[in-house]
VMD Tcl script that builds the backbone (N, CA, C; Angstrom):
set m [mol new atoms 360]
animate dup $m
set s [atomselect $m all]
$s set {name element resname resid chain x y z} {
  {N N MET 1 A -4.176 44.905 -88.419}
  {CA C MET 1 A -4.931 45.995 -87.829}
  {C C MET 1 A -6.304 45.525 -87.350}
  {N N THR 2 A -6.892 44.571 -88.051}
  {CA C THR 2 A -8.191 44.032 -87.666}
  {C C THR 2 A -8.127 43.409 -86.276}
  {N N SER 3 A -7.013 42.761 -85.944}
  {CA C SER 3 A -6.854 42.136 -84.626}
  {C C SER 3 A -6.977 43.167 -83.514}
  {N N TYR 4 A -6.356 44.296 -83.691}
  {CA C TYR 4 A -6.419 45.359 -82.685}
  {C C TYR 4 A -7.856 45.862 -82.515}
  {N N PHE 5 A -8.562 45.993 -83.609}
  {CA C PHE 5 A -9.940 46.465 -83.564}
  {C C PHE 5 A -10.828 45.467 -82.828}
  {N N LEU 6 A -10.636 44.183 -83.084}
  {CA C LEU 6 A -11.432 43.144 -82.412}
  {C C LEU 6 A -11.199 43.158 -80.898}
  {N N VAL 7 A -9.945 43.269 -80.491}
  {CA C VAL 7 A -9.618 43.326 -79.062}
  {C C VAL 7 A -10.197 44.603 -78.453}
  {N N PHE 8 A -10.100 45.701 -79.185}
  {CA C PHE 8 A -10.634 46.985 -78.732}
  {C C PHE 8 A -12.144 46.907 -78.495}
  {N N ILE 9 A -12.875 46.367 -79.446}
  {CA C ILE 9 A -14.333 46.253 -79.324}
  {C C ILE 9 A -14.699 45.325 -78.161}
  {N N GLY 10 A -14.075 44.157 -78.109}
  {CA C GLY 10 A -14.351 43.220 -77.022}
  {C C GLY 10 A -13.996 43.789 -75.662}
  {N N GLY 11 A -12.838 44.448 -75.575}
  {CA C GLY 11 A -12.406 45.045 -74.312}
  {C C GLY 11 A -13.339 46.148 -73.857}
  {N N GLY 12 A -13.805 46.943 -74.792}
  {CA C GLY 12 A -14.757 48.002 -74.454}
  {C C GLY 12 A -16.055 47.437 -73.912}
  {N N LEU 13 A -16.561 46.400 -74.559}
  {CA C LEU 13 A -17.796 45.770 -74.085}
  {C C LEU 13 A -17.603 45.122 -72.711}
  {N N GLY 14 A -16.460 44.492 -72.515}
  {CA C GLY 14 A -16.162 43.891 -71.212}
  {C C GLY 14 A -16.068 44.944 -70.122}
  {N N SER 15 A -15.426 46.051 -70.433}
  {CA C SER 15 A -15.307 47.143 -69.459}
  {C C SER 15 A -16.667 47.736 -69.128}
  {N N LEU 16 A -17.529 47.861 -70.126}
  {CA C LEU 16 A -18.884 48.358 -69.871}
  {C C LEU 16 A -19.667 47.415 -68.961}
  {N N CYS 17 A -19.492 46.128 -69.161}
  {CA C CYS 17 A -20.160 45.150 -68.289}
  {C C CYS 17 A -19.635 45.259 -66.857}
  {N N ARG 18 A -18.332 45.378 -66.714}
  {CA C ARG 18 A -17.736 45.522 -65.380}
  {C C ARG 18 A -18.241 46.800 -64.710}
  {N N PHE 19 A -18.276 47.898 -65.437}
  {CA C PHE 19 A -18.772 49.171 -64.929}
  {C C PHE 19 A -20.238 49.055 -64.517}
  {N N SER 20 A -21.027 48.355 -65.308}
  {CA C SER 20 A -22.450 48.175 -65.011}
  {C C SER 20 A -22.650 47.396 -63.719}
  {N N ILE 21 A -21.874 46.370 -63.515}
  {CA C ILE 21 A -21.971 45.598 -62.270}
  {C C ILE 21 A -21.665 46.501 -61.078}
  {N N ALA 22 A -20.626 47.309 -61.192}
  {CA C ALA 22 A -20.266 48.222 -60.099}
  {C C ALA 22 A -21.398 49.209 -59.833}
  {N N LYS 23 A -22.030 49.728 -60.883}
  {CA C LYS 23 A -23.136 50.675 -60.717}
  {C C LYS 23 A -24.348 49.999 -60.082}
  {N N ILE 24 A -24.646 48.786 -60.493}
  {CA C ILE 24 A -25.791 48.058 -59.947}
  {C C ILE 24 A -25.588 47.748 -58.461}
  {N N LEU 25 A -24.374 47.391 -58.085}
  {CA C LEU 25 A -24.101 46.986 -56.708}
  {C C LEU 25 A -23.678 48.138 -55.801}
  {N N VAL 26 A -23.655 49.370 -56.306}
  {CA C VAL 26 A -23.193 50.503 -55.509}
  {C C VAL 26 A -24.067 50.715 -54.269}
  {N N SER 27 A -25.323 50.330 -54.339}
  {CA C SER 27 A -26.222 50.531 -53.201}
  {C C SER 27 A -25.974 49.537 -52.067}
  {N N TYR 28 A -25.226 48.467 -52.342}
  {CA C TYR 28 A -24.899 47.494 -51.309}
  {C C TYR 28 A -23.596 47.912 -50.635}
  {N N GLU 29 A -23.711 48.548 -49.495}
  {CA C GLU 29 A -22.522 48.999 -48.785}
  {C C GLU 29 A -21.859 47.800 -48.123}
  {N N SER 30 A -20.607 47.607 -48.422}
  {CA C SER 30 A -19.879 46.483 -47.876}
  {C C SER 30 A -18.391 46.802 -47.885}
  {N N VAL 31 A -17.700 46.284 -46.901}
  {CA C VAL 31 A -16.247 46.415 -46.884}
  {C C VAL 31 A -15.660 45.520 -47.969}
  {N N PHE 32 A -16.304 44.372 -48.196}
  {CA C PHE 32 A -15.831 43.410 -49.188}
  {C C PHE 32 A -16.123 43.932 -50.587}
  {N N PRO 33 A -15.146 43.880 -51.491}
  {CA C PRO 33 A -15.323 44.401 -52.859}
  {C C PRO 33 A -16.147 43.453 -53.735}
  {N N LEU 34 A -17.455 43.428 -53.497}
  {CA C LEU 34 A -18.362 42.490 -54.139}
  {C C LEU 34 A -18.421 42.638 -55.658}
  {N N ALA 35 A -18.459 43.866 -56.161}
  {CA C ALA 35 A -18.573 44.074 -57.610}
  {C C ALA 35 A -17.364 43.506 -58.352}
  {N N THR 36 A -16.186 43.739 -57.830}
  {CA C THR 36 A -14.971 43.214 -58.461}
  {C C THR 36 A -14.950 41.690 -58.389}
  {N N PHE 37 A -15.309 41.169 -57.231}
  {CA C PHE 37 A -15.359 39.715 -57.055}
  {C C PHE 37 A -16.328 39.094 -58.061}
  {N N LEU 38 A -17.525 39.673 -58.186}
  {CA C LEU 38 A -18.528 39.153 -59.103}
  {C C LEU 38 A -18.062 39.253 -60.555}
  {N N ALA 39 A -17.444 40.364 -60.929}
  {CA C ALA 39 A -16.938 40.517 -62.299}
  {C C ALA 39 A -15.877 39.461 -62.596}
  {N N ASN 40 A -14.982 39.200 -61.650}
  {CA C ASN 40 A -13.949 38.190 -61.857}
  {C C ASN 40 A -14.554 36.795 -61.971}
  {N N VAL 41 A -15.550 36.485 -61.131}
  {CA C VAL 41 A -16.201 35.171 -61.180}
  {C C VAL 41 A -16.901 34.978 -62.519}
  {N N LEU 42 A -17.699 35.965 -62.923}
  {CA C LEU 42 A -18.417 35.855 -64.202}
  {C C LEU 42 A -17.450 35.772 -65.379}
  {N N SER 43 A -16.383 36.557 -65.337}
  {CA C SER 43 A -15.398 36.527 -66.413}
  {C C SER 43 A -14.738 35.159 -66.504}
  {N N CYS 44 A -14.459 34.564 -65.361}
  {CA C CYS 44 A -13.833 33.236 -65.365}
  {C C CYS 44 A -14.783 32.174 -65.904}
  {N N ILE 45 A -16.074 32.269 -65.586}
  {CA C ILE 45 A -17.040 31.322 -66.149}
  {C C ILE 45 A -17.091 31.476 -67.664}
  {N N ILE 46 A -17.200 32.714 -68.127}
  {CA C ILE 46 A -17.252 32.973 -69.569}
  {C C ILE 46 A -15.977 32.496 -70.243}
  {N N LEU 47 A -14.822 32.818 -69.650}
  {CA C LEU 47 A -13.553 32.387 -70.238}
  {C C LEU 47 A -13.459 30.862 -70.251}
  {N N GLY 48 A -13.910 30.219 -69.192}
  {CA C GLY 48 A -13.905 28.750 -69.157}
  {C C GLY 48 A -14.750 28.151 -70.265}
  {N N ILE 49 A -15.921 28.735 -70.489}
  {CA C ILE 49 A -16.791 28.265 -71.580}
  {C C ILE 49 A -16.092 28.449 -72.924}
  {N N LEU 50 A -15.488 29.616 -73.118}
  {CA C LEU 50 A -14.792 29.882 -74.379}
  {C C LEU 50 A -13.593 28.963 -74.569}
  {N N VAL 51 A -12.858 28.688 -73.495}
  {CA C VAL 51 A -11.726 27.750 -73.574}
  {C C VAL 51 A -12.243 26.367 -73.951}
  {N N GLY 52 A -13.351 25.963 -73.317}
  {CA C GLY 52 A -13.936 24.658 -73.642}
  {C C GLY 52 A -14.343 24.552 -75.095}
  {N N ILE 53 A -14.977 25.605 -75.606}
  {CA C ILE 53 A -15.366 25.633 -77.026}
  {C C ILE 53 A -14.126 25.603 -77.910}
  {N N ASN 54 A -13.104 26.365 -77.524}
  {CA C ASN 54 A -11.868 26.415 -78.299}
  {C C ASN 54 A -11.168 25.051 -78.308}
  {N N LEU 55 A -11.188 24.348 -77.182}
  {CA C LEU 55 A -10.568 23.022 -77.124}
  {C C LEU 55 A -11.238 22.047 -78.080}
  {N N LYS 56 A -12.508 22.261 -78.352}
  {CA C LYS 56 A -13.232 21.428 -79.314}
  {C C LYS 56 A -13.039 21.917 -80.743}
  {N N GLY 57 A -12.230 22.974 -80.916}
  {CA C GLY 57 A -11.972 23.523 -82.248}
  {C C GLY 57 A -13.087 24.417 -82.752}
  {N N GLY 58 A -13.927 24.912 -81.847}
  {CA C GLY 58 A -15.092 25.678 -82.263}
  {C C GLY 58 A -14.942 27.182 -82.284}
  {N N LEU 59 A -13.758 27.707 -81.990}
  {CA C LEU 59 A -13.578 29.166 -82.018}
  {C C LEU 59 A -12.544 29.541 -83.058}
  {N N ASN 60 A -12.927 30.431 -83.940}
  {CA C ASN 60 A -11.928 30.913 -84.886}
  {C C ASN 60 A -11.171 32.082 -84.253}
  {N N ASN 61 A -10.154 32.551 -84.918}
  {CA C ASN 61 A -9.280 33.589 -84.370}
  {C C ASN 61 A -10.028 34.885 -84.073}
  {N N THR 62 A -11.027 35.203 -84.880}
  {CA C THR 62 A -11.814 36.422 -84.656}
  {C C THR 62 A -12.488 36.377 -83.289}
  {N N TYR 63 A -13.150 35.267 -82.978}
  {CA C TYR 63 A -13.836 35.141 -81.695}
  {C C TYR 63 A -12.854 35.066 -80.527}
  {N N LYS 64 A -11.733 34.396 -80.750}
  {CA C LYS 64 A -10.714 34.331 -79.688}
  {C C LYS 64 A -10.236 35.731 -79.327}
  {N N LEU 65 A -9.937 36.527 -80.346}
  {CA C LEU 65 A -9.447 37.882 -80.089}
  {C C LEU 65 A -10.510 38.762 -79.443}
  {N N MET 66 A -11.709 38.735 -79.990}
  {CA C MET 66 A -12.744 39.630 -79.495}
  {C C MET 66 A -13.281 39.193 -78.128}
  {N N LEU 67 A -13.516 37.899 -77.945}
  {CA C LEU 67 A -14.156 37.436 -76.718}
  {C C LEU 67 A -13.163 37.057 -75.620}
  {N N MET 68 A -12.174 36.251 -75.959}
  {CA C MET 68 A -11.238 35.791 -74.929}
  {C C MET 68 A -10.269 36.894 -74.517}
  {N N THR 69 A -9.587 37.462 -75.491}
  {CA C THR 69 A -8.603 38.503 -75.194}
  {C C THR 69 A -9.285 39.823 -74.847}
  {N N GLY 70 A -10.209 40.256 -75.688}
  {CA C GLY 70 A -10.850 41.554 -75.511}
  {C C GLY 70 A -11.877 41.580 -74.396}
  {N N PHE 71 A -12.977 40.845 -74.583}
  {CA C PHE 71 A -14.078 40.926 -73.626}
  {C C PHE 71 A -13.661 40.466 -72.233}
  {N N CYS 72 A -13.094 39.274 -72.130}
  {CA C CYS 72 A -12.719 38.771 -70.804}
  {C C CYS 72 A -11.601 39.608 -70.188}
  {N N GLY 73 A -10.703 40.114 -71.016}
  {CA C GLY 73 A -9.651 40.995 -70.511}
  {C C GLY 73 A -10.204 42.311 -69.991}
  {N N GLY 74 A -11.209 42.852 -70.659}
  {CA C GLY 74 A -11.830 44.094 -70.217}
  {C C GLY 74 A -12.780 43.888 -69.047}
  {N N PHE 75 A -13.382 42.710 -68.981}
  {CA C PHE 75 A -14.373 42.410 -67.949}
  {C C PHE 75 A -13.723 42.010 -66.631}
  {N N SER 76 A -12.664 41.233 -66.711}
  {CA C SER 76 A -11.954 40.803 -65.507}
  {C C SER 76 A -11.171 41.985 -64.950}
  {N N THR 77 A -11.018 42.009 -63.673}
  {CA C THR 77 A -10.497 43.214 -63.032}
  {C C THR 77 A -9.368 42.895 -62.060}
  {N N PHE 78 A -8.374 42.177 -62.522}
  {CA C PHE 78 A -7.329 41.749 -61.601}
  {C C PHE 78 A -6.554 42.927 -61.008}
  {N N SER 79 A -6.315 43.958 -61.788}
  {CA C SER 79 A -5.593 45.100 -61.230}
  {C C SER 79 A -6.426 45.795 -60.161}
  {N N THR 80 A -7.716 45.912 -60.405}
  {CA C THR 80 A -8.601 46.493 -59.402}
  {C C THR 80 A -8.673 45.598 -58.180}
  {N N PHE 81 A -8.756 44.304 -58.402}
  {CA C PHE 81 A -8.758 43.324 -57.309}
  {C C PHE 81 A -7.513 43.498 -56.433}
  {N N THR 82 A -6.373 43.628 -57.050}
  {CA C THR 82 A -5.127 43.777 -56.306}
  {C C THR 82 A -5.110 45.070 -55.499}
  {N N ASN 83 A -5.531 46.151 -56.115}
  {CA C ASN 83 A -5.558 47.441 -55.420}
  {C C ASN 83 A -6.539 47.419 -54.257}
  {N N GLU 84 A -7.723 46.853 -54.461}
  {CA C GLU 84 A -8.712 46.790 -53.380}
  {C C GLU 84 A -8.222 45.912 -52.237}
  {N N THR 85 A -7.555 44.820 -52.565}
  {CA C THR 85 A -7.007 43.948 -51.521}
  {C C THR 85 A -5.923 44.679 -50.745}
  {N N PHE 86 A -5.066 45.389 -51.448}
  {CA C PHE 86 A -4.017 46.175 -50.798}
  {C C PHE 86 A -4.633 47.202 -49.844}
  {N N ASN 87 A -5.695 47.871 -50.314}
  {CA C ASN 87 A -6.369 48.857 -49.477}
  {C C ASN 87 A -7.009 48.226 -48.246}
  {N N LEU 88 A -7.556 47.025 -48.397}
  {CA C LEU 88 A -8.111 46.325 -47.239}
  {C C LEU 88 A -7.019 46.050 -46.202}
  {N N PHE 89 A -5.864 45.595 -46.659}
  {CA C PHE 89 A -4.758 45.335 -45.733}
  {C C PHE 89 A -4.290 46.625 -45.066}
  {N N GLN 90 A -4.170 47.689 -45.858}
  {CA C GLN 90 A -3.709 48.969 -45.302}
  {C C GLN 90 A -4.667 49.521 -44.255}
  {N N SER 91 A -5.959 49.262 -44.427}
  {CA C SER 91 A -6.948 49.787 -43.482}
  {C C SER 91 A -7.183 48.845 -42.305}
  {N N GLY 92 A -6.372 47.773 -42.229}
  {CA C GLY 92 A -6.477 46.859 -41.103}
  {C C GLY 92 A -7.532 45.777 -41.273}
  {N N GLN 93 A -8.140 45.701 -42.441}
  {CA C GLN 93 A -9.181 44.696 -42.704}
  {C C GLN 93 A -8.529 43.407 -43.234}
  {N N ILE 94 A -7.686 42.809 -42.393}
  {CA C ILE 94 A -6.912 41.634 -42.809}
  {C C ILE 94 A -7.826 40.467 -43.205}
  {N N PHE 95 A -8.866 40.237 -42.421}
  {CA C PHE 95 A -9.788 39.126 -42.725}
  {C C PHE 95 A -10.393 39.289 -44.119}
  {N N TYR 96 A -10.913 40.487 -44.415}
  {CA C TYR 96 A -11.527 40.719 -45.721}
  {C C TYR 96 A -10.499 40.655 -46.852}
  {N N GLY 97 A -9.303 41.114 -46.594}
  {CA C GLY 97 A -8.251 41.017 -47.596}
  {C C GLY 97 A -7.924 39.567 -47.929}
  {N N MET 98 A -7.769 38.759 -46.892}
  {CA C MET 98 A -7.476 37.330 -47.103}
  {C C MET 98 A -8.670 36.624 -47.749}
  {N N ALA 99 A -9.887 36.990 -47.312}
  {CA C ALA 99 A -11.088 36.387 -47.907}
  {C C ALA 99 A -11.167 36.730 -49.396}
  {N N ASN 100 A -10.789 37.952 -49.751}
  {CA C ASN 100 A -10.812 38.348 -51.152}
  {C C ASN 100 A -9.788 37.560 -51.966}
  {N N ILE 101 A -8.590 37.397 -51.426}
  {CA C ILE 101 A -7.555 36.636 -52.132}
  {C C ILE 101 A -7.968 35.178 -52.296}
  {N N LEU 102 A -8.265 34.531 -51.190}
  {CA C LEU 102 A -8.586 33.098 -51.233}
  {C C LEU 102 A -9.885 32.840 -51.978}
  {N N GLY 103 A -10.904 33.654 -51.693}
  {CA C GLY 103 A -12.183 33.474 -52.375}
  {C C GLY 103 A -12.064 33.660 -53.868}
  {N N SER 104 A -11.384 34.702 -54.283}
  {CA C SER 104 A -11.238 34.967 -55.716}
  {C C SER 104 A -10.470 33.853 -56.412}
  {N N LEU 105 A -9.364 33.443 -55.831}
  {CA C LEU 105 A -8.565 32.395 -56.478}
  {C C LEU 105 A -9.307 31.065 -56.534}
  {N N ILE 106 A -9.868 30.643 -55.392}
  {CA C ILE 106 A -10.531 29.342 -55.344}
  {C C ILE 106 A -11.790 29.342 -56.204}
  {N N VAL 107 A -12.647 30.346 -56.010}
  {CA C VAL 107 A -13.905 30.390 -56.758}
  {C C VAL 107 A -13.647 30.548 -58.250}
  {N N CYS 108 A -12.703 31.399 -58.638}
  {CA C CYS 108 A -12.441 31.605 -60.061}
  {C C CYS 108 A -11.789 30.398 -60.712}
  {N N LEU 109 A -10.947 29.669 -59.984}
  {CA C LEU 109 A -10.408 28.414 -60.520}
  {C C LEU 109 A -11.541 27.413 -60.761}
  {N N ILE 110 A -12.452 27.329 -59.814}
  {CA C ILE 110 A -13.614 26.439 -59.968}
  {C C ILE 110 A -14.463 26.883 -61.155}
  {N N CYS 111 A -14.626 28.197 -61.337}
  {CA C CYS 111 A -15.428 28.712 -62.437}
  {C C CYS 111 A -14.818 28.404 -63.802}
  {N N ILE 112 A -13.509 28.493 -63.912}
  {CA C ILE 112 A -12.851 28.104 -65.171}
  {C C ILE 112 A -13.143 26.628 -65.446}
  {N N TYR 113 A -12.986 25.798 -64.427}
  {CA C TYR 113 A -13.267 24.360 -64.561}
  {C C TYR 113 A -14.725 24.125 -64.967}
  {N N LEU 114 A -15.670 24.811 -64.287}
  {CA C LEU 114 A -17.081 24.645 -64.602}
  {C C LEU 114 A -17.397 25.106 -66.022}
  {N N GLY 115 A -16.787 26.211 -66.436}
  {CA C GLY 115 A -17.000 26.694 -67.802}
  {C C GLY 115 A -16.577 25.669 -68.836}
  {N N ILE 116 A -15.424 25.040 -68.599}
  {CA C ILE 116 A -14.955 23.991 -69.518}
  {C C ILE 116 A -15.896 22.806 -69.484}
  {N N LYS 117 A -16.360 22.427 -68.287}
  {CA C LYS 117 A -17.283 21.282 -68.139}
  {C C LYS 117 A -18.635 21.559 -68.784}
  {N N ILE 118 A -19.097 22.797 -68.722}
  {CA C ILE 118 A -20.384 23.153 -69.343}
  {C C ILE 118 A -20.356 22.818 -70.834}
  {N N VAL 119 A -19.216 23.060 -71.444}
  {CA C VAL 119 A -19.077 22.832 -72.883}
  {C C VAL 119 A -18.801 21.364 -73.207}
  {N N SER 120 A -18.183 20.650 -72.279}
  {CA C SER 120 A -17.805 19.244 -72.531}
  {C C SER 120 A -19.005 18.334 -72.686}
}
mol reanalyze $m
mol bondsrecalc $m
mol representation Tube
mol addrep $m
């Protein structure tokens, strides 16, 4: 039962961070879904750092559940990313849709790598 609570707490905090980014960036009108992109990038950096620490044996199960599964799972917004990309395609914004797909995948892969390197 403790595992569920840890994931719940971490996920809630991650979701609050994602919500805060969206609120902060609401004044920047853009076709490109900047808040989701930024949340995914930051989540990937954080997850990369945590993976790097874990590879060195520095994370116990409590931190893995709360931070990796909970926080990063709540903070990252892949379902929102997918829906926003779909909406861009439906509205004829093919360039922005492709930029969101390629940018998110490439930048977030680099961020996971950088997070691991930061810890190495």
